DRENZAMI-551019 format. One record per residue (C-alpha): residue number from 0; residue in one letter; x, y, z. Coordinates in pm, whole numbers. Example, Ala and Ser with C-alpha at 12.3 -4.5 7.8 and 13.67 -1.06 7.14 Angstrom:
REM DRENZAMI-551019
<node seq="0" type="A" x="1230" y="-450" z="780"/>
<node seq="1" type="S" x="1367" y="-106" z="714"/>
***
This chain:
REM DRENZAMI-551019
<node seq="0" type="M" x="3868" y="-1943" z="-350"/>
<node seq="1" type="I" x="3687" y="-1651" z="-189"/>
<node seq="2" type="Q" x="3492" y="-1873" z="52"/>
<node seq="3" type="N" x="3826" y="-1954" z="221"/>
<node seq="4" type="K" x="3931" y="-1589" z="254"/>
<node seq="5" type="N" x="3922" y="-1344" z="544"/>
<node seq="6" type="V" x="3761" y="-1012" z="457"/>
<node seq="7" type="L" x="3776" y="-665" z="611"/>
<node seq="8" type="Y" x="3486" y="-440" z="508"/>
<node seq="9" type="I" x="3571" y="-72" z="556"/>
<node seq="10" type="V" x="3254" y="140" z="569"/>
<node seq="11" type="P" x="3166" y="509" z="630"/>
<node seq="12" type="T" x="2905" y="406" z="888"/>
<node seq="13" type="D" x="2802" y="85" z="1060"/>
<node seq="14" type="K" x="2443" y="207" z="1087"/>
<node seq="15" type="H" x="2346" y="203" z="719"/>
<node seq="16" type="Q" x="2078" y="-58" z="662"/>
<node seq="17" type="Y" x="2183" y="-158" z="310"/>
<node seq="18" type="L" x="2556" y="-171" z="389"/>
<node seq="19" type="N" x="2481" y="-394" z="688"/>
<node seq="20" type="F" x="2258" y="-611" z="470"/>
<node seq="21" type="F" x="2536" y="-648" z="208"/>
<node seq="22" type="Y" x="2791" y="-723" z="482"/>
<node seq="23" type="N" x="2573" y="-997" z="632"/>
<node seq="24" type="E" x="2521" y="-1158" z="292"/>
<node seq="25" type="I" x="2894" y="-1165" z="219"/>
<node seq="26" type="K" x="2944" y="-1311" z="567"/>
<node seq="27" type="K" x="2754" y="-1621" z="457"/>
<node seq="28" type="C" x="2998" y="-1680" z="171"/>
<node seq="29" type="V" x="3347" y="-1622" z="317"/>
<node seq="30" type="N" x="3562" y="-1771" z="592"/>
<node seq="31" type="S" x="3536" y="-1460" z="811"/>
<node seq="32" type="I" x="3452" y="-1092" z="772"/>
<node seq="33" type="Y" x="3502" y="-788" z="992"/>
<node seq="34" type="M" x="3338" y="-445" z="960"/>
<node seq="35" type="F" x="3523" y="-122" z="1039"/>
<node seq="36" type="D" x="3360" y="224" z="1051"/>
<node seq="37" type="F" x="3649" y="446" z="942"/>
<node seq="38" type="I" x="3460" y="776" z="971"/>
<node seq="39" type="E" x="3365" y="736" z="1335"/>
<node seq="40" type="Y" x="3714" y="611" z="1421"/>
<node seq="41" type="S" x="3889" y="897" z="1240"/>
<node seq="42" type="H" x="3666" y="1157" z="1407"/>
<node seq="43" type="Q" x="3784" y="1030" z="1745"/>
<node seq="44" type="N" x="4141" y="918" z="1675"/>
<node seq="45" type="G" x="4264" y="1112" z="1375"/>
<node seq="46" type="I" x="4363" y="990" z="1029"/>
<node seq="47" type="K" x="4712" y="859" z="1112"/>
<node seq="48" type="N" x="4575" y="632" z="1386"/>
<node seq="49" type="T" x="4291" y="521" z="1158"/>
<node seq="50" type="E" x="4541" y="409" z="894"/>
<node seq="51" type="K" x="4743" y="229" z="1159"/>
<node seq="52" type="H" x="4431" y="58" z="1295"/>
<node seq="53" type="V" x="4338" y="-70" z="948"/>
<node seq="54" type="K" x="4688" y="-214" z="900"/>
<node seq="55" type="D" x="4676" y="-373" z="1247"/>
<node seq="56" type="L" x="4340" y="-533" z="1164"/>
<node seq="57" type="I" x="4481" y="-672" z="840"/>
<node seq="58" type="T" x="4770" y="-828" z="1031"/>
<node seq="59" type="S" x="4581" y="-955" z="1337"/>
<node seq="60" type="K" x="4283" y="-1092" z="1146"/>
<node seq="61" type="K" x="4498" y="-1231" z="863"/>
<node seq="62" type="I" x="4294" y="-1039" z="607"/>
<node seq="63" type="D" x="4313" y="-1146" z="242"/>
<node seq="64" type="I" x="4066" y="-901" z="83"/>
<node seq="65" type="V" x="3967" y="-548" z="182"/>
<node seq="66" type="F" x="3620" y="-446" z="66"/>
<node seq="67" type="T" x="3561" y="-74" z="103"/>
<node seq="68" type="T" x="3268" y="162" z="50"/>
<node seq="69" type="H" x="3312" y="540" z="59"/>
<node seq="70" type="Y" x="3066" y="822" z="31"/>
<node seq="71" type="A" x="3190" y="1080" z="-220"/>
<node seq="72" type="T" x="3247" y="1320" z="72"/>
<node seq="73" type="D" x="3503" y="1086" z="232"/>
<node seq="74" type="Y" x="3875" y="1160" z="193"/>
<node seq="75" type="Q" x="4007" y="1041" z="531"/>
<node seq="76" type="L" x="4158" y="725" z="380"/>
<node seq="77" type="S" x="4351" y="846" z="78"/>
<node seq="78" type="I" x="4411" y="691" z="-260"/>
<node seq="79" type="E" x="4778" y="660" z="-168"/>
<node seq="80" type="F" x="4686" y="470" z="150"/>
<node seq="81" type="Y" x="4487" y="212" z="-45"/>
<node seq="82" type="A" x="4767" y="183" z="-300"/>
<node seq="83" type="D" x="5001" y="96" z="-12"/>
<node seq="84" type="L" x="4755" y="-161" z="130"/>
<node seq="85" type="R" x="4734" y="-324" z="-209"/>
<node seq="86" type="K" x="5093" y="-446" z="-171"/>
<node seq="87" type="T" x="4974" y="-704" z="84"/>
<node seq="88" type="V" x="4598" y="-754" z="26"/>
<node seq="89" type="K" x="4343" y="-740" z="-255"/>
<node seq="90" type="I" x="4144" y="-416" z="-267"/>
<node seq="91" type="V" x="3780" y="-419" z="-382"/>
<node seq="92" type="F" x="3589" y="-91" z="-398"/>
<node seq="93" type="C" x="3209" y="-112" z="-372"/>
<node seq="94" type="A" x="3071" y="197" z="-547"/>
<node seq="95" type="W" x="2697" y="249" z="-492"/>
<node seq="96" type="D" x="2652" y="598" z="-645"/>
<node seq="97" type="D" x="2856" y="587" z="-964"/>
<node seq="98" type="E" x="2583" y="747" z="-1175"/>
<node seq="99" type="S" x="2646" y="1064" z="-974"/>
<node seq="100" type="Y" x="3010" y="1040" z="-870"/>
<node seq="101" type="F" x="3212" y="817" z="-1106"/>
<node seq="102" type="D" x="3367" y="1105" z="-1301"/>
<node seq="103" type="V" x="3456" y="1314" z="-996"/>
<node seq="104" type="Y" x="3534" y="1050" z="-732"/>
<node seq="105" type="G" x="3485" y="683" z="-816"/>
<node seq="106" type="K" x="3733" y="651" z="-1100"/>
<node seq="107" type="Y" x="4012" y="812" z="-895"/>
<node seq="108" type="Y" x="3976" y="571" z="-604"/>
<node seq="109" type="G" x="3904" y="285" z="-843"/>
<node seq="110" type="Q" x="4247" y="316" z="-1005"/>
<node seq="111" type="V" x="4413" y="164" z="-696"/>
<node seq="112" type="A" x="4169" y="-129" z="-669"/>
<node seq="113" type="D" x="4208" y="-486" z="-783"/>
<node seq="114" type="A" x="3838" y="-473" z="-874"/>
<node seq="115" type="V" x="3544" y="-235" z="-845"/>
<node seq="116" type="I" x="3187" y="-349" z="-780"/>
<node seq="117" type="T" x="2943" y="-97" z="-923"/>
<node seq="118" type="T" x="2565" y="-84" z="-943"/>
<node seq="119" type="D" x="2566" y="108" z="-1273"/>
<node seq="120" type="Y" x="2580" y="-92" z="-1597"/>
<node seq="121" type="Y" x="2746" y="178" z="-1806"/>
<node seq="122" type="T" x="2998" y="278" z="-1539"/>
<node seq="123" type="M" x="3120" y="-81" z="-1523"/>
<node seq="124" type="Y" x="3259" y="-31" z="-1873"/>
<node seq="125" type="G" x="3400" y="306" z="-1767"/>
<node seq="126" type="Y" x="3622" y="126" z="-1517"/>
<node seq="127" type="M" x="3713" y="-145" z="-1765"/>
<node seq="128" type="R" x="3809" y="117" z="-2026"/>
<node seq="129" type="M" x="4076" y="240" z="-1784"/>
<node seq="130" type="G" x="4207" y="-109" z="-1718"/>
<node seq="131" type="I" x="4022" y="-143" z="-1388"/>
<node seq="132" type="P" x="3828" y="-472" z="-1343"/>
<node seq="133" type="G" x="3461" y="-375" z="-1314"/>
<node seq="134" type="L" x="3185" y="-604" z="-1186"/>
<node seq="135" type="L" x="2814" y="-528" z="-1196"/>
<node seq="136" type="L" x="2610" y="-576" z="-880"/>
<node seq="137" type="M" x="2249" y="-631" z="-976"/>
<node seq="138" type="P" x="1982" y="-498" z="-739"/>
<node seq="139" type="I" x="1940" y="-728" z="-441"/>
<node seq="140" type="F" x="1672" y="-715" z="-173"/>
<node seq="141" type="S" x="1575" y="-961" z="95"/>
<node seq="142" type="K" x="1253" y="-1162" z="59"/>
<node seq="143" type="E" x="1217" y="-1122" z="436"/>
<node seq="144" type="M" x="1194" y="-746" z="390"/>
<node seq="145" type="F" x="1005" y="-726" z="59"/>
<node seq="146" type="F" x="724" y="-977" z="14"/>
<node seq="147" type="P" x="361" y="-982" z="-104"/>
<node seq="148" type="V" x="108" y="-893" z="166"/>
<node seq="149" type="E" x="-236" y="-1039" z="108"/>
<node seq="150" type="G" x="-523" y="-795" z="89"/>
<node seq="151" type="E" x="-714" y="-565" z="-140"/>
<node seq="152" type="K" x="-522" y="-323" z="-362"/>
<node seq="153" type="D" x="-720" y="-20" z="-256"/>
<node seq="154" type="T" x="-458" y="247" z="-335"/>
<node seq="155" type="E" x="-444" y="368" z="-694"/>
<node seq="156" type="V" x="-84" y="490" z="-697"/>
<node seq="157" type="C" x="193" y="514" z="-438"/>
<node seq="158" type="F" x="539" y="665" z="-429"/>
<node seq="159" type="I" x="801" y="600" z="-161"/>
<node seq="160" type="G" x="1099" y="835" z="-167"/>
<node seq="161" type="G" x="1213" y="1193" z="-139"/>
<node seq="162" type="C" x="942" y="1410" z="-293"/>
<node seq="163" type="T" x="1157" y="1724" z="-294"/>
<node seq="164" type="Q" x="1422" y="1589" z="-530"/>
<node seq="165" type="R" x="1444" y="1733" z="-881"/>
<node seq="166" type="D" x="1101" y="1764" z="-1045"/>
<node seq="167" type="R" x="925" y="1487" z="-851"/>
<node seq="168" type="K" x="684" y="1723" z="-678"/>
<node seq="169" type="E" x="598" y="1878" z="-1015"/>
<node seq="170" type="Y" x="507" y="1533" z="-1152"/>
<node seq="171" type="I" x="312" y="1437" z="-840"/>
<node seq="172" type="D" x="118" y="1765" z="-833"/>
<node seq="173" type="F" x="40" y="1728" z="-1204"/>
<node seq="174" type="I" x="-121" y="1385" z="-1173"/>
<node seq="175" type="I" x="-313" y="1492" z="-860"/>
<node seq="176" type="K" x="-445" y="1796" z="-1046"/>
<node seq="177" type="N" x="-565" y="1558" z="-1317"/>
<node seq="178" type="G" x="-767" y="1339" z="-1082"/>
<node seq="179" type="I" x="-520" y="1065" z="-982"/>
<node seq="180" type="K" x="-522" y="957" z="-618"/>
<node seq="181" type="I" x="-164" y="904" z="-503"/>
<node seq="182" type="E" x="-24" y="828" z="-157"/>
<node seq="183" type="T" x="332" y="951" z="-100"/>
<node seq="184" type="Y" x="585" y="860" z="169"/>
<node seq="185" type="G" x="927" y="1004" z="246"/>
<node seq="186" type="N" x="1088" y="1346" z="277"/>
<node seq="187" type="G" x="843" y="1623" z="178"/>
<node seq="188" type="S" x="560" y="1375" z="123"/>
<node seq="189" type="K" x="196" y="1354" z="232"/>
<node seq="190" type="H" x="259" y="1083" z="494"/>
<node seq="191" type="G" x="621" y="1155" z="585"/>
<node seq="192" type="F" x="897" y="908" z="670"/>
<node seq="193" type="L" x="812" y="539" z="629"/>
<node seq="194" type="E" x="978" y="263" z="832"/>
<node seq="195" type="W" x="1135" y="-18" z="629"/>
<node seq="196" type="N" x="906" y="-277" z="786"/>
<node seq="197" type="K" x="605" y="-95" z="635"/>
<node seq="198" type="F" x="729" y="-96" z="274"/>
<node seq="199" type="S" x="580" y="-431" z="176"/>
<node seq="200" type="E" x="239" y="-344" z="318"/>
<node seq="201" type="I" x="220" y="-7" z="142"/>
<node seq="202" type="L" x="347" y="-142" z="-190"/>
<node seq="203" type="S" x="124" y="-451" z="-178"/>
<node seq="204" type="K" x="-196" y="-252" z="-135"/>
<node seq="205" type="S" x="-109" y="-27" z="-433"/>
<node seq="206" type="K" x="-214" y="-92" z="-790"/>
<node seq="207" type="I" x="76" y="113" z="-928"/>
<node seq="208" type="A" x="411" y="199" z="-767"/>
<node seq="209" type="L" x="600" y="494" z="-913"/>
<node seq="210" type="T" x="978" y="519" z="-941"/>
<node seq="211" type="F" x="1167" y="834" z="-1042"/>
<node seq="212" type="N" x="1522" y="802" z="-1178"/>
<node seq="213" type="K" x="1670" y="1147" z="-1244"/>
<node seq="214" type="L" x="1978" y="1221" z="-1034"/>
<node seq="215" type="D" x="1933" y="1449" z="-736"/>
<node seq="216" type="T" x="2039" y="1815" z="-764"/>
<node seq="217" type="L" x="2415" y="1839" z="-820"/>
<node seq="218" type="D" x="2617" y="1921" z="-507"/>
<node seq="219" type="W" x="2962" y="2055" z="-419"/>
<node seq="220" type="I" x="3119" y="1729" z="-532"/>
<node seq="221" type="N" x="2977" y="1702" z="-885"/>
<node seq="222" type="K" x="2847" y="2049" z="-975"/>
<node seq="223" type="E" x="3144" y="2098" z="-1210"/>
<node seq="224" type="E" x="2995" y="1822" z="-1429"/>
<node seq="225" type="P" x="2666" y="1982" z="-1548"/>
<node seq="226" type="L" x="2610" y="1707" z="-1806"/>
<node seq="227" type="L" x="2514" y="1485" z="-1513"/>
<node seq="228" type="N" x="2180" y="1666" z="-1528"/>
<node seq="229" type="R" x="2107" y="1436" z="-1824"/>
<node seq="230" type="V" x="2203" y="1116" z="-1642"/>
<node seq="231" type="R" x="1948" y="883" z="-1484"/>
<node seq="232" type="Q" x="2021" y="629" z="-1218"/>
<node seq="233" type="A" x="1965" y="255" z="-1232"/>
<node seq="234" type="S" x="1604" y="180" z="-1141"/>
<node seq="235" type="F" x="1680" y="-38" z="-838"/>
<node seq="236" type="H" x="1362" y="59" z="-652"/>
<node seq="237" type="Y" x="1172" y="-123" z="-925"/>
<node seq="238" type="V" x="1284" y="-450" z="-763"/>
<node seq="239" type="E" x="1116" y="-357" z="-434"/>
<node seq="240" type="S" x="776" y="-342" z="-604"/>
<node seq="241" type="A" x="857" y="-652" z="-812"/>
<node seq="242" type="L" x="920" y="-859" z="-498"/>
<node seq="243" type="V" x="578" y="-767" z="-358"/>
<node seq="244" type="K" x="397" y="-838" z="-688"/>
<node seq="245" type="T" x="303" y="-476" z="-752"/>
<node seq="246" type="F" x="314" y="-320" z="-1097"/>
<node seq="247" type="C" x="587" y="-56" z="-1135"/>
<node seq="248" type="L" x="572" y="250" z="-1358"/>
<node seq="249" type="A" x="930" y="380" z="-1374"/>
<node seq="250" type="E" x="1079" y="699" z="-1508"/>
<node seq="251" type="Y" x="1281" y="590" z="-1809"/>
<node seq="252" type="S" x="1646" y="506" z="-1749"/>
<node seq="253" type="P" x="1881" y="383" z="-2025"/>
<node seq="254" type="G" x="2000" y="98" z="-1802"/>
<node seq="255" type="I" x="1658" y="-33" z="-1704"/>
<node seq="256" type="F" x="1680" y="-303" z="-1972"/>
<node seq="257" type="T" x="1945" y="-479" z="-1761"/>
<node seq="258" type="I" x="1695" y="-558" z="-1485"/>
<node seq="259" type="A" x="1352" y="-568" z="-1654"/>
<node seq="260" type="E" x="1187" y="-599" z="-1994"/>
<node seq="261" type="I" x="983" y="-291" z="-2076"/>
<node seq="262" type="G" x="620" y="-373" z="-2148"/>
<node seq="263" type="K" x="647" y="-722" z="-1998"/>
<node seq="264" type="E" x="796" y="-673" z="-1650"/>
<node seq="265" type="V" x="782" y="-294" z="-1610"/>
<node seq="266" type="D" x="659" y="8" z="-1800"/>
<node seq="267" type="V" x="819" y="350" z="-1830"/>
<node seq="268" type="F" x="735" y="717" z="-1871"/>
<node seq="269" type="N" x="941" y="1009" z="-1995"/>
<node seq="270" type="S" x="713" y="1310" z="-1934"/>
<node seq="271" type="K" x="429" y="1424" z="-1709"/>
<node seq="272" type="E" x="176" y="1367" z="-1987"/>
<node seq="273" type="E" x="302" y="1016" z="-2059"/>
<node seq="274" type="L" x="294" y="935" z="-1687"/>
<node seq="275" type="L" x="-68" y="1051" z="-1658"/>
<node seq="276" type="N" x="-177" y="860" z="-1968"/>
<node seq="277" type="K" x="-11" y="536" z="-1856"/>
<node seq="278" type="I" x="-153" y="561" z="-1506"/>
<node seq="279" type="R" x="-500" y="597" z="-1654"/>
<node seq="280" type="Y" x="-437" y="310" z="-1894"/>
<node seq="281" type="Y" x="-313" y="63" z="-1633"/>
<node seq="282" type="L" x="-581" y="155" z="-1380"/>
<node seq="283" type="S" x="-838" y="55" z="-1640"/>
<node seq="284" type="H" x="-656" y="-261" z="-1756"/>
<node seq="285" type="D" x="-634" y="-472" z="-1442"/>
<node seq="286" type="V" x="-544" y="-802" z="-1605"/>
<node seq="287" type="E" x="-257" y="-659" z="-1812"/>
<node seq="288" type="R" x="-124" y="-469" z="-1511"/>
<node seq="289" type="E" x="-130" y="-774" z="-1284"/>
<node seq="290" type="N" x="28" y="-996" z="-1551"/>
<node seq="291" type="I" x="320" y="-756" z="-1575"/>
<node seq="292" type="A" x="353" y="-751" z="-1196"/>
<node seq="293" type="A" x="348" y="-1133" z="-1187"/>
<node seq="294" type="A" x="623" y="-1152" z="-1450"/>
<node seq="295" type="A" x="833" y="-901" z="-1257"/>
<node seq="296" type="Y" x="792" y="-1107" z="-940"/>
<node seq="297" type="K" x="890" y="-1428" z="-1116"/>
<node seq="298" type="R" x="1214" y="-1274" z="-1241"/>
<node seq="299" type="A" x="1292" y="-1095" z="-914"/>
<node seq="300" type="I" x="1281" y="-1407" z="-695"/>
<node seq="301" type="K" x="1511" y="-1584" z="-943"/>
<node seq="302" type="E" x="1769" y="-1308" z="-991"/>
<node seq="303" type="Y" x="1745" y="-1027" z="-734"/>
<node seq="304" type="V" x="1750" y="-1205" z="-401"/>
<node seq="305" type="P" x="2080" y="-1230" z="-209"/>
<node seq="306" type="E" x="2098" y="-1607" z="-196"/>
<node seq="307" type="V" x="2125" y="-1601" z="-576"/>
<node seq="308" type="A" x="2295" y="-1270" z="-659"/>
<node seq="309" type="V" x="2569" y="-1255" z="-394"/>
<node seq="310" type="P" x="2726" y="-1600" z="-458"/>
<node seq="311" type="K" x="2715" y="-1522" z="-832"/>
<node seq="312" type="L" x="2890" y="-1189" z="-776"/>
<node seq="313" type="L" x="3154" y="-1341" z="-550"/>
<node seq="314" type="A" x="3221" y="-1623" z="-797"/>
<node seq="315" type="E" x="3287" y="-1360" z="-1064"/>
<node seq="316" type="L" x="3505" y="-1165" z="-822"/>
<node seq="317" type="D" x="3698" y="-1482" z="-735"/>
<node seq="318" type="K" x="3770" y="-1534" z="-1103"/>
<node seq="319" type="T" x="3883" y="-1173" z="-1138"/>
<node seq="320" type="L" x="4114" y="-1177" z="-836"/>
<node seq="321" type="Y" x="4254" y="-1528" z="-843"/>
<node seq="322" type="S" x="4224" y="-1681" z="-1190"/>
<node seq="323" type="G" x="4583" y="-1593" z="-1272"/>
<node seq="324" type="I" x="4474" y="-1450" z="-1605"/>
<node seq="325" type="N" x="4527" y="-1073" z="-1596"/>
<node seq="326" type="K" x="4301" y="-921" z="-1861"/>
<node seq="327" type="Y" x="4351" y="-570" z="-1730"/>
<node seq="328" type="V" x="4620" y="-306" z="-1754"/>
<node seq="329" type="L" x="4694" y="-257" z="-1385"/>
<node seq="330" type="S" x="4931" y="29" z="-1305"/>
<node seq="331" type="D" x="5114" y="162" z="-1001"/>
<node seq="332" type="E" x="5085" y="518" z="-1135"/>
<node seq="333" type="I" x="4822" y="736" z="-965"/>
<node seq="334" type="Y" x="4646" y="1007" z="-1165"/>
<node seq="335" type="I" x="4435" y="1283" z="-1012"/>
<node seq="336" type="N" x="4328" y="1621" z="-1149"/>
<node seq="337" type="E" x="4318" y="1965" z="-986"/>
<node seq="338" type="S" x="3946" y="1942" z="-913"/>
<node seq="339" type="F" x="3990" y="1617" z="-719"/>
<node seq="340" type="K" x="4278" y="1770" z="-524"/>
<node seq="341" type="R" x="4061" y="2067" z="-423"/>
<node seq="342" type="K" x="3779" y="1837" z="-312"/>
<node seq="343" type="T" x="4027" y="1631" z="-109"/>
<node seq="344" type="I" x="4139" y="1942" z="80"/>
<node seq="345" type="N" x="3775" y="2048" z="117"/>
<node seq="346" type="G" x="3690" y="1711" z="272"/>
<node seq="347" type="L" x="3995" y="1705" z="499"/>
<node seq="348" type="T" x="3915" y="2058" z="618"/>
<node seq="349" type="F" x="3572" y="1935" z="723"/>
<node seq="350" type="T" x="3727" y="1644" z="913"/>
<node seq="351" type="M" x="3976" y="1878" z="1082"/>
<node seq="352" type="V" x="3694" y="2099" z="1213"/>
<node seq="353" type="V" x="3506" y="1791" z="1342"/>
<node seq="354" type="L" x="3818" y="1690" z="1535"/>
<node seq="355" type="I" x="3848" y="2040" z="1681"/>
<node seq="356" type="K" x="3481" y="2021" z="1783"/>
<node seq="357" type="N" x="3557" y="1684" z="1949"/>
<node seq="358" type="N" x="3846" y="1852" z="2136"/>
<node seq="359" type="K" x="4102" y="1643" z="1947"/>
<node seq="360" type="I" x="4334" y="1936" z="1874"/>
<node seq="361" type="G" x="4649" y="1728" z="1819"/>
<node seq="362" type="Y" x="4478" y="1509" z="1560"/>
<node seq="363" type="A" x="4334" y="1820" z="1394"/>
<node seq="364" type="M" x="4684" y="1966" z="1360"/>
<node seq="365" type="E" x="4799" y="1645" z="1189"/>
<node seq="366" type="I" x="4533" y="1705" z="925"/>
<node seq="367" type="F" x="4621" y="2074" z="895"/>
<node seq="368" type="V" x="4968" y="1974" z="774"/>
<node seq="369" type="K" x="4809" y="1744" z="513"/>
<node seq="370" type="L" x="4609" y="2036" z="371"/>
<node seq="371" type="F" x="4924" y="2167" z="199"/>
<node seq="372" type="K" x="5019" y="1842" z="24"/>
<node seq="373" type="Y" x="4906" y="1968" z="-318"/>
<node seq="374" type="G" x="5053" y="2316" z="-282"/>
<node seq="375" type="V" x="4938" y="2655" z="-157"/>
<node seq="376" type="L" x="4692" y="2738" z="-436"/>
<node seq="377" type="V" x="4502" y="2409" z="-396"/>
<node seq="378" type="F" x="4509" y="2461" z="-19"/>
<node seq="379" type="I" x="4351" y="2805" z="-47"/>
<node seq="380" type="T" x="4065" y="2702" z="-277"/>
<node seq="381" type="G" x="4001" y="2371" z="-100"/>
<node seq="382" type="F" x="4019" y="2521" z="249"/>
<node seq="383" type="I" x="3783" y="2806" z="161"/>
<node seq="384" type="G" x="3540" y="2552" z="10"/>
<node seq="385" type="G" x="3553" y="2337" z="323"/>
<node seq="386" type="I" x="3497" y="2629" z="559"/>
<node seq="387" type="G" x="3212" y="2754" z="340"/>
<node seq="388" type="R" x="3049" y="2411" z="355"/>
<node seq="389" type="I" x="3081" y="2402" z="732"/>
<node seq="390" type="V" x="2920" y="2747" z="765"/>
<node seq="391" type="Q" x="2638" y="2639" z="535"/>
<node seq="392" type="N" x="2578" y="2321" z="737"/>
<node seq="393" type="M" x="2571" y="2520" z="1061"/>
<node seq="394" type="S" x="2326" y="2772" z="912"/>
<node seq="395" type="T" x="2099" y="2491" z="797"/>
<node seq="396" type="K" x="2102" y="2330" z="1142"/>
<node seq="397" type="I" x="2025" y="2662" z="1311"/>
<node seq="398" type="A" x="1739" y="2728" z="1068"/>
<node seq="399" type="D" x="1599" y="2377" z="1129"/>
<node seq="400" type="K" x="1621" y="2427" z="1506"/>
<node seq="401" type="L" x="1441" y="2762" z="1483"/>
<node seq="402" type="D" x="1169" y="2601" z="1269"/>
<node seq="403" type="R" x="1118" y="2329" z="1529"/>
<node seq="404" type="I" x="1098" y="2590" z="1805"/>
<node seq="405" type="R" x="847" y="2793" z="1602"/>
<node seq="406" type="I" x="630" y="2486" z="1526"/>
<node seq="407" type="N" x="641" y="2359" z="1886"/>
<node seq="408" type="G" x="568" y="2709" z="2012"/>
<node seq="409" type="K" x="242" y="2707" z="1825"/>
***
């Protein structure tokens, strides 16, 4: 049983609010759990020492299950490394961005896992199709963080999130032009960054909360998959508004039916014109709008709070890992394509330069040797890509610094 197991949770940062939240909720359900930030450790101690440290933790802490979350930019701990770990412990990948990165990253790491936890309904079946046990993590948010705040709903519409992504600004400008009063928070917004402890207050005072669900602009990891421009992410931010009893108007996503019933717990839009018309409709139909918000709240506190969702997820995981009934075609063979190989070298090149910057020359040279593991041609294309990305990042930082100097100078 999982509650009797010792868990190691390998993360790309120990400062991510949601990863820490998930870690603390698992902690309530297992014998013991330890968190390890593999990025920070590898940037100081190199990859070989990072691998050794993980193995030492598994031995010293008597680990039974390794949970691991990677960003799609992370290649420090290789697929082959996890395949080796799997000989002694269960490996569970927690994939939070599969809508964007399943085809170019998630499925390759997932092939060496005993199970993959994904937040995307359709991707779950993508893993299962390849013989990889896939489990769906429904959206979970703490009632201590998201809760109704009493007071008048004196804001017509609000949006919390990055306003510069995709066509969000175009939508926001369109409804403003047509007389809708909207308050925005986040990157590129009217009010700027919003602290987490202010979310409930802002959402509670709003009659309508907007959620956009198109994927962000494709990046160096997934730009070779242009069809992703048609994909929309799971509408998890809907649950934030549901938990504060605020009506949500969400950009349509094919998977939204898994978390809410359209027309009864949420409503959707698929164009600027439809968004404007529905905002006007719900602003003039208070009772219907509040009934939908109340229904959303009722479902959210029953299904999308950690004390319900996490034990349910872990019970399903327990069955998958320890039932003794293998319904999946698990294989020791590892399959990766040329594109993934190039991205691996790209990512390792970036790590090598970070180590050089940290004056860890010996550890950087260890990585330099690894850059040739897929041959010279892959090395050349991956290395050039990594150096190009580093130059671009440096240029961006310099430009940002100059902007700050210019603004402060005024």
